[in-house]
Structures are given as C-alpha cells and as structure tokens.
SESE-222299 format. One record per atom (N, C-alpha, C): atom name; x, y, z. Coordinates in steps of 0.02 Angstrom, whole numbers, plus 50000, padded with zeros to 5 digits. Each point is the difference from the previous one (the first is absolute). Layout:
 at     x     y     z
 CA     X     Y     Z
...
***
This chain:
 at     x     y     z
  N 50043 49940 50000
 CA 49957 50060 50000
  C 50044 50062 50000
  N 49987 50045 49954
 CA 50042 50060 49994
  C 49982 50050 50054
  N 50052 50031 50027
 CA 49988 50052 50050
  C 49972 50062 49966
  N 49954 50033 50033
 CA 49971 50061 49972
  C 50051 50056 50003
  N 50004 50037 49946
 CA 50046 50057 49998
  C 49965 50060 50032
  N 50032 50025 50051
 CA 49971 50057 50036
  C 50021 50065 49966
  N 49951 50039 49979
 CA 50016 50063 49967
  C 50023 50053 50051
  N 50051 50035 49982
 CA 50025 50053 50043
  C 49956 50062 49991
  N 49974 50025 50055
 CA 49958 50059 49996
  C 50043 50063 49997
  N 49976 50047 49962
 CA 50034 50065 49995
  C 49949 50054 50018
  N 49998 50020 50064
 CA 49949 50047 50023
  C 50002 50067 49962
  N 50060 50022 49981
 CA 50005 50064 49964
  C 49968 49994 49932
  N 50015 49945 49964
 CA 49971 49990 49934
  C 49924 49991 50005
  N 49978 49964 50052
 CA 49928 49990 50009
  C 49965 50066 50013
  N 50029 50041 50043
 CA 49970 50066 50014
  C 49998 50042 49936
  N 50054 49997 49961
 CA 50001 50037 49937
  C 49946 49978 49952
  N 49989 49933 49996
 CA 49948 49974 49956
  C 49931 50021 50023
  N 49989 50002 50065
 CA 49936 50021 50027
  C 49988 50074 49985
  N 50051 50041 50010
 CA 49993 50072 49987
  C 49989 50014 49925
  N 50035 49962 49958
 CA 49992 50008 49928
  C 49928 49983 49980
  N 49974 49945 50028
 CA 49931 49981 49985
  C 49951 50052 50026
  N 50013 50025 50060
 CA 49956 50051 50029
  C 50000 50063 49959
  N 50059 50019 49974
 CA 50005 50060 49958
  C 49959 49991 49936
  N 50002 49940 49971
 CA 49961 49988 49940
  C 49925 50006 50014
  N 49977 49972 50055
 CA 49930 50005 50018
  C 49981 50072 50018
  N 50044 50034 50035
 CA 49988 50069 50020
  C 49992 50044 49938
  N 50044 49989 49951
 CA 49996 50039 49938
  C 49937 49985 49961
  N 49978 49938 50003
 CA 49942 49979 49960
  C 49934 50018 50033
  N 49995 49989 50066
 CA 49935 50007 50034
  C 49999 50051 50056
  N 50057 50032 50015
 CA 50002 50047 50055
  C 50004 49965 50067
  N 50007 50037 50055
 CA 50007 49969 50066
  C 49943 49953 50018
  N 49939 50016 49978
 CA 49942 49959 50018
  C 50003 49931 49967
  N 50038 49994 49946
 CA 50005 49937 49964
  C 50055 49954 50024
  N 50036 50021 50052
 CA 50056 49961 50026
  C 49977 49958 50059
  N 50010 49935 49997
 CA 49988 49956 50056
  C 50060 49954 50007
  N 50012 49976 50060
 CA 50057 49956 50011
  C 49992 49934 49961
  N 49939 49977 49994
 CA 49988 49938 49963
  C 50016 50008 49926
  N 49976 50055 49971
 CA 50013 50012 49929
  C 50074 50012 49987
  N 50033 50035 50045
 CA 50071 50013 49992
  C 50040 49936 50006
  N 49982 49958 50049
 CA 50035 49936 50009
  C 49993 49957 49938
  N 49940 49998 49971
 CA 49988 49961 49939
  C 50043 50025 49943
  N 50002 50066 49991
 CA 50038 50030 49945
  C 50075 49990 50010
  N 50022 50002 50063
 CA 50072 49992 50016
  C 50021 49927 50003
  N 49952 49954 49993
 CA 50014 49928 50003
  C 50029 49978 50067
  N 49971 50029 50054
 CA 50018 49978 50068
  C 49935 49983 50035
  N 50004 49961 50054
 CA 49938 49985 50035
  C 49980 50059 50044
  N 49937 50001 50018
 CA 49974 50058 50036
  C 50033 50008 50068
  N 50017 49944 50032
 CA 50034 50004 50065
  C 50066 50036 49995
  N 50036 49987 49946
 CA 50065 50034 49989
  C 49989 50075 49992
  N 49949 50018 49963
 CA 49985 50072 49990
  C 49985 50033 50067
  N 49962 49965 50043
 CA 49983 50028 50065
  C 50060 50004 50046
  N 50049 49957 49990
 CA 50061 50004 50040
  C 50038 50065 49986
  N 49996 50023 49938
 CA 50035 50061 49981
  C 49958 50063 50014
  N 49935 49994 49991
 CA 49955 50058 50009
  C 49937 49977 50036
  N 49991 50024 50061
 CA 49945 49976 50042
  C 49932 50021 49975
  N 49996 50058 49968
 CA 49935 50026 49977
  C 50006 50027 49930
  N 49944 50008 49967
 CA 49998 50030 49934
  C 50026 50071 50002
  N 49983 50037 50053
 CA 50022 50069 50006
  C 50076 50006 50003
  N 50031 49954 50038
 CA 50073 50000 50004
  C 50032 49982 49934
  N 49968 49955 49963
 CA 50025 49981 49934
  C 49997 50059 49952
  N 49944 50036 49999
 CA 49993 50059 49956
  C 50052 50053 50018
  N 50008 50012 50065
 CA 50049 50050 50023
  C 50071 49980 49978
  N 50016 49936 50009
 CA 50067 49977 49980
  C 50010 50004 49925
  N 49947 49988 49962
 CA 50005 50003 49927
  C 50012 50072 49977
  N 49966 50047 50030
 CA 50011 50071 49983
  C 50072 50019 50016
  N 50026 49977 50056
 CA 50070 50014 50017
  C 50048 49967 49950
  N 49983 49941 49978
 CA 50040 49963 49951
  C 50003 50037 49934
  N 49941 50026 49978
 CA 49998 50040 49938
  C 50041 50064 50009
  N 49994 50031 50058
 CA 50038 50062 50013
  C 50075 49987 49995
  N 50022 49943 50026
 CA 50071 49983 49997
  C 50022 49989 49927
  N 49958 49967 49960
 CA 50017 49990 49930
  C 50003 50067 49963
  N 49953 50044 50014
 CA 50000 50067 49970
  C 50064 50037 50019
  N 50016 49997 50064
 CA 50059 50036 50025
  C 50063 49975 49964
  N 50008 49935 49996
 CA 50060 49972 49970
  C 50004 50016 49925
  N 49942 49999 49966
 CA 49999 50013 49928
  C 50017 50073 49985
  N 49976 50046 50043
 CA 50007 50071 49985
  C 50062 50030 50033
  N 50013 49983 50064
 CA 50053 50032 50038
  C 50061 49956 50012
  N 49991 49934 50001
 CA 50055 49955 50016
  C 49989 49965 50066
  N 50052 49970 50027
 CA 49997 49961 50061
  C 49987 50046 50060
  N 49944 49991 50035
 CA 49985 50044 50057
  C 50050 49993 50058
  N 50036 49944 50001
 CA 50048 49989 50054
  C 50064 50041 49991
  N 50014 50020 49939
 CA 50064 50033 49987
  C 49993 50070 49971
  N 49939 50019 49981
 CA 49993 50063 49963
  C 50012 50061 50044
  N 49976 49999 50063
 CA 50007 50059 50042
  C 49957 50057 49973
  N 50009 50059 50028
 CA 49963 50058 49975
  C 50041 50034 49946
  N 49972 50001 49940
 CA 50037 50027 49943
  C 49997 50076 49999
  N 50055 50030 49979
 CA 50000 50072 49989
  C 49961 50015 49936
  N 49960 50053 50001
 CA 49959 50017 49942
  C 50042 50007 49937
  N 50059 50030 50008
 CA 50043 50013 49943
  C 50026 49936 49967
  N 49997 49944 50036
 CA 50026 49936 49974
  C 49947 49960 49962
  N 49938 50022 50002
 CA 49945 49962 49969
  C 49997 50016 49926
  N 49995 49948 49959
 CA 49991 50007 49928
  C 49924 49997 49987
  N 49967 50057 49988
 CA 49927 49998 49993
  C 49976 49961 49940
  N 50040 49998 49946
 CA 49979 49963 49940
  C 50000 49925 50015
  N 50055 49975 50028
 CA 50005 49929 50014
  C 49948 49979 50051
  N 49990 50041 50052
 CA 49951 49982 50052
  C 49930 49997 49971
  N 49982 50049 49959
 CA 49933 50002 49970
  C 49990 49941 49952
  N 50052 49983 49963
 CA 49996 49942 49954
  C 49990 49935 50039
  N 50036 49992 50055
 CA 49994 49938 50039
  C 49930 49994 50030
  N 49973 50055 50025
 CA 49933 49999 50028
  C 49948 49984 49946
  N 50007 50031 49942
 CA 49952 49988 49946
  C 50004 49928 49975
  N 50060 49971 49997
 CA 50008 49931 49978
  C 49968 49952 50050
  N 50011 50011 50065
 CA 49971 49956 50050
  C 49924 50004 49998
  N 49974 50060 49992
 CA 49927 50008 49996
  C 49971 49966 49939
  N 50036 50004 49944
 CA 49976 49968 49938
  C 49998 49924 50008
  N 50047 49972 50038
 CA 50003 49927 50010
  C 49954 49976 50055
  N 49982 50044 50047
 CA 49960 49979 50059
  C 49944 50050 50014
  N 49959 50016 49951
 CA 49953 50056 50008
  C 49946 49988 50053
  N 49972 49940 50002
 CA 49944 49988 50046
  C 50021 50002 50073
  N 50054 49965 50016
 CA 50021 49999 50070
  C 50026 50068 50022
  N 50029 50039 49954
 CA 50022 50067 50017
  C 49941 50044 50020
  N 49945 49994 49963
 CA 49942 50041 50017
  C 49970 49980 50067
  N 49997 49934 50013
 CA 49975 49977 50065
  C 50046 50025 50056
  N 50066 49995 49988
 CA 50048 50023 50051
  C 49987 50074 50016
  N 49993 50041 49948
 CA 49991 50072 50012
  C 49936 50014 50038
  N 49946 49966 49982
 CA 49936 50010 50035
  C 50007 49981 50074
  N 50032 49944 50013
 CA 50007 49977 50069
  C 50044 50047 50041
  N 50054 50023 49971
 CA 50046 50045 50036
  C 49967 50067 50014
  N 49968 50029 49950
 CA 49970 50066 50010
  C 49941 49997 50049
  N 49967 49942 50004
 CA 49943 49993 50046
  C 50022 49982 50071
  N 50064 49986 50009
 CA 50024 49979 50066
  C 50005 50061 50046
  N 49998 49990 50066
 CA 50004 50056 50047
  C 50064 50041 49994
  N 50055 49967 49980
 CA 50064 50035 49995
  C 50039 49972 49940
  N 49991 50030 49941
 CA 50035 49976 49940
  C 50076 49999 50007
  N 50027 50042 50043
 CA 50073 50004 50007
  C 50029 49936 50030
  N 49958 49955 50026
 CA 50025 49936 50024
  C 50020 49954 49943
  N 49976 50015 49940
 CA 50019 49959 49942
  C 50068 50022 49974
  N 50047 49955 49992
 CA 50068 50019 49980
  C 50005 50036 49933
  N 49964 49974 49949
 CA 50005 50034 49935
  C 49969 50069 50002
  N 49940 50006 50028
 CA 49969 50066 50004
  C 50043 50048 50039
  N 50028 49977 50055
 CA 50042 50043 50042
  C 50060 50026 49961
  N 50032 49957 49960
 CA 50058 50022 49961
  C 49979 50043 49941
  N 49947 49980 49965
 CA 49979 50038 49941
  C 49976 50070 50019
  N 49953 50003 50046
 CA 49974 50065 50022
  C 50054 50040 50036
  N 50040 49965 50040
 CA 50053 50035 50037
  C 50052 50029 49954
  N 50018 49964 49947
 CA 50050 50026 49954
  C 49974 50061 49963
  N 49935 50000 49983
 CA 49971 50059 49968
  C 49998 50059 50049
  N 49988 49985 50064
 CA 50001 50052 50050
  C 50070 50030 50008
  N 50051 49957 49999
 CA 50069 50025 50005
  C 50018 50042 49939
  N 49976 49977 49942
 CA 50012 50037 49938
  C 49966 50069 50003
  N 49938 50002 50024
 CA 49962 50062 50002
  C 50033 50051 50047
  N 50040 49977 50047
 CA 50032 50044 50048
  C 50066 50028 49974
  N 50022 49980 49940
 CA 50063 50024 49973
  C 49988 50055 49948
  N 50054 50032 49980
 CA 49994 50051 49948
  C 49998 49970 49930
  N 49999 49933 49996
 CA 49991 49966 49935
  C 49926 50002 49979
  N 49956 50011 50048
 CA 49928 49996 49987
  C 49969 50070 49996
  N 49945 50004 49962
 CA 49960 50060 50001
  C 49968 50007 50069
  N 49988 50061 50022
 CA 49969 50009 50066
  C 49927 49979 50000
  N 49976 49981 50059
 CA 49929 49987 50009
  C 49976 49931 49982
  N 50045 49952 49991
 CA 49978 49932 49982
  C 49967 49966 50060
  N 49940 49974 49990
 CA 49968 49958 50050
  C 50021 49928 49985
  N 50053 49978 50032
 CA 50031 49936 49980
  C 49956 49940 50014
  N 49955 50005 50050
 CA 49955 49944 50013
  C 49949 49992 49944
  N 49970 50056 49979
 CA 49954 49998 49943
  C 50037 49977 49937
  N 50059 50026 49990
 CA 50040 49982 49942
  C 50015 49925 49998
  N 50013 49972 50058
 CA 50013 49928 50005
  C 49940 49959 49979
  N 49941 50019 50025
 CA 49939 49964 49983
  C 49985 50006 49926
  N 50006 50060 49972
 CA 49987 50010 49929
  C 50046 49958 49957
  N 50064 50000 50017
 CA 50049 49961 49961
  C 49986 49925 50003
  N 49989 49975 50061
 CA 49990 49928 50008
  C 49934 49977 49970
  N 49947 50039 50010
 CA 49936 49982 49970
  C 50005 49997 49924
  N 50034 50049 49972
 CA 50008 50002 49927
  C 50039 49941 49974
  N 50057 49986 50031
 CA 50043 49946 49975
  C 49968 49932 50009
  N 49957 49992 50051
 CA 49967 49935 50011
  C 49937 49991 49958
  N 49970 50055 49977
 CA 49939 49994 49959
  C 50015 50004 49925
  N 50055 50030 49981
 CA 50018 50004 49929
  C 50002 49931 49966
  N 50025 49947 50033
 CA 50002 49935 49966
  C 49931 49973 49979
  N 49946 50023 50030
 CA 49934 49977 49979
  C 49989 50016 49926
  N 50015 50062 49982
 CA 49995 50020 49929
  C 50057 49970 49959
  N 50060 50003 50027
 CA 50059 49979 49961
  C 49996 49926 49983
  N 49983 49958 50049
 CA 50001 49927 49988
  C 49942 49978 49954
  N 49947 50040 49998
 CA 49944 49982 49957
  C 50016 50011 49926
  N 50050 50043 49987
 CA 50017 50015 49930
  C 50068 49973 49980
  N 50040 49977 50049
 CA 50067 49977 49984
  C 49997 49930 49969
  N 50041 49991 49948
 CA 50000 49935 49966
  C 50050 49951 50026
  N 50048 50022 50040
 CA 50051 49955 50025
  C 50045 50035 50049
  N 50053 49965 50021
 CA 50045 50026 50051
  C 50033 50065 49978
  N 50025 50002 49938
 CA 50035 50060 49976
  C 49953 50060 50000
  N 49938 49989 49980
 CA 49952 50056 49999
  C 49982 50022 50070
  N 49995 49953 50047
 CA 49986 50019 50069
  C 50057 50042 50029
  N 50062 49982 49983
 CA 50057 50039 50024
  C 49998 50071 49971
  N 49981 50005 49936
 CA 49996 50066 49969
  C 49946 50042 50033
  N 49944 49969 50017
 CA 49946 50037 50034
  C 50020 50019 50071
  N 50040 49958 50031
 CA 50027 50016 50066
  C 50044 50062 49996
  N 50043 50002 49948
 CA 50044 50059 49990
  C 49959 50062 49984
  N 49947 49990 49962
 CA 49957 50057 49982
  C 49972 50033 50063
  N 49978 49958 50048
 CA 49974 50027 50063
  C 50054 50036 50039
  N 50058 49968 50008
 CA 50052 50030 50042
  C 50025 50066 49970
  N 50003 50004 49933
 CA 50023 50063 49969
  C 49949 50056 50011
  N 49936 49983 49998
 CA 49950 50053 50012
  C 50001 50024 50072
  N 50010 49954 50047
 CA 50005 50020 50070
  C 50061 50046 50010
  N 50055 49982 49968
 CA 50060 50043 50005
  C 49988 50068 49968
  N 49964 50000 49943
 CA 49986 50064 49966
  C 49956 50044 50044
  N 49948 49970 50030
 CA 49956 50039 50044
  C 50038 50026 50061
  N 50044 49957 50027
 CA 50039 50021 50059
  C 50048 50057 49982
  N 50028 49997 49941
 CA 50049 50050 49980
  C 49968 50065 49976
  N 49947 49995 49960
 CA 49974 50059 49966
  C 49927 50017 50018
  N 49963 49954 50029
 CA 49929 50013 50013
  C 49960 49993 49936
  N 49937 50023 50002
 CA 49955 49992 49942
  C 49968 50065 49978
  N 49996 50050 50044
 CA 49964 50062 49984
  C 50049 50059 50001
  N 49994 50044 49951
 CA 50040 50061 49999
  C 49963 50054 50038
  N 50034 50027 50050
 CA 49966 50046 50045
  C 49972 50061 49964
  N 50034 50024 49949
 CA 49976 50059 49965
  C 49935 49987 49961
  N 49987 49936 49985
 CA 49939 49982 49964
  C 49941 49989 50048
  N 50016 49992 50065
 CA 49948 49988 50050
  C 50011 50047 50060
  N 49992 50065 49990
 CA 50016 50048 50053
  C 49957 49991 50063
  N 49937 49980 49992
 CA 49957 49992 50059
  C 50025 49942 50043
  N 50021 49946 49967
 CA 50027 49943 50038
  C 50065 50021 50034
  N 50042 50037 49963
 CA 50064 50023 50029
  C 49988 50044 50060
  N 49950 50045 49996
 CA 49984 50044 50057
  C 49974 49960 50060
  N 49958 49950 49986
 CA 49973 49959 50054
  C 50056 49964 50037
  N 50045 49969 49962
 CA 50055 49963 50031
  C 50048 50048 50036
  N 50012 50058 49971
 CA 50044 50049 50032
  C 49971 50022 50067
  N 49934 50007 50003
 CA 49967 50020 50063
  C 50008 49946 50053
  N 50011 49938 49978
 CA 50009 49945 50047
  C 50074 49985 50013
  N 50043 50044 49974
 CA 50071 49992 50012
  C 50035 49953 49954
  N 49967 49981 49944
 CA 50031 49955 49952
  C 50025 50042 49942
  N 50066 50001 49990
 CA 50028 50042 49948
  C 50009 49962 49936
  N 50004 50037 49945
 CA 50012 49969 49935
  C 50072 49976 49995
  N 50011 49947 49962
 CA 50068 49974 49991
  C 50043 50050 49962
  N 50064 49998 50015
 CA 50046 50046 49966
  C 50033 49965 49942
***
C-alpha cells in the first residue's frame, strides 16, 4: 500500500489566492456580492481554510481593499518599504501619470470599488495609496512649483475618479492591447495638459475670472 503524499501548505500563497478571488468578486459584484463561501470556491480552497484566514466577510472585504491599495502603491510609486517620503522635485509627473493610467486600464473595476470604499471610510488617510497620492499633491501644492490656491484633496478625487472611469469608454472601443495602451496614454497626456495649462482662457471668461479672484484663486502665470 502506497503512503499518501502529504501536501505542504503555503499559508502566504493560500492567503494570496483568497484575496485574488475576493478582488475578482468585489470588482464584479461589489462588497455585497462577496461571501466567504463564494471566495473559497473561486480560490479552490475549502471554506474552513478561508475562515482561518478571515473570520468574517467584513474582515475579508477590508483586507481585500488593503491588498488592492498595496498593488496600486507598488505599481505607481514603488516598494512602500523602501520608498520613504519623496521630495516633490524628484517626482517624474509623466512617468507617474502613465503608470497610474496603465494600472487603471488593466484593473478598472477593482480600482473603482477601491476608490468608493476608501472615500466612504471614516478616515481615507488610513489607506496607504490614498495617503501617499493625496499627500504628495499636498506637498506639491505647498511649493513654488505649483500655482497658488490648489485644493489638493479635490484635485486628488478628480484625478483618480477620471483615471478609473476612463477605461469604461476606452475598453469598449479598444481592439487589442496596443490600442488600450494608446488610449491609456491619451488619458495621461490630457491630464498632464490640464494640469499644466488648464482649459479656459481667463480673458474669454471675465466673470468666471472675477468670481475665482474674489475667492482668492488667481489665474495661472
């Protein structure tokens, strides 16, 4: 009689498989569509194993959002363990915008769920990616590299909402990988153009210029 071969368990790999499955369900059905049973089935683990890693559905959803945040952080900024606080002058805005647009194009659904969950949380700054993204814009706004009067929190939401929703249109018309990359670049270039030059000429819209000036928002130089 042959001895049974005992499989070596890899808790890290198992946890990763569970989180990956949860992210897929979260992107497809939202938080309400995530259950430990469904995640265990998709991850090809038994339900007891899933419960060993995550005691409740709520803890699983929370861990999945953190997992997505970590992937976002690594894709856009690099390793969070070694990056430290970057000086604004050292940031390449073109490369950073391209990396964010590429990640969003490849992972549009889970990115939108992540943003909704983070913004609806009591303290978005607890999320590592949001803290770094919004914080870096805040540090930029405080330097003489930026135009005065930037509301960096609003700017962060506008940028992230745009980059995460653009793929809905882009992917519906893209014929393949090369075309998706081109549409990703199209988005990042427009964001850079808006950031650099804006969209409205103040002399053509004097009433708007006067309104903003009254609120302490000056025209770009």
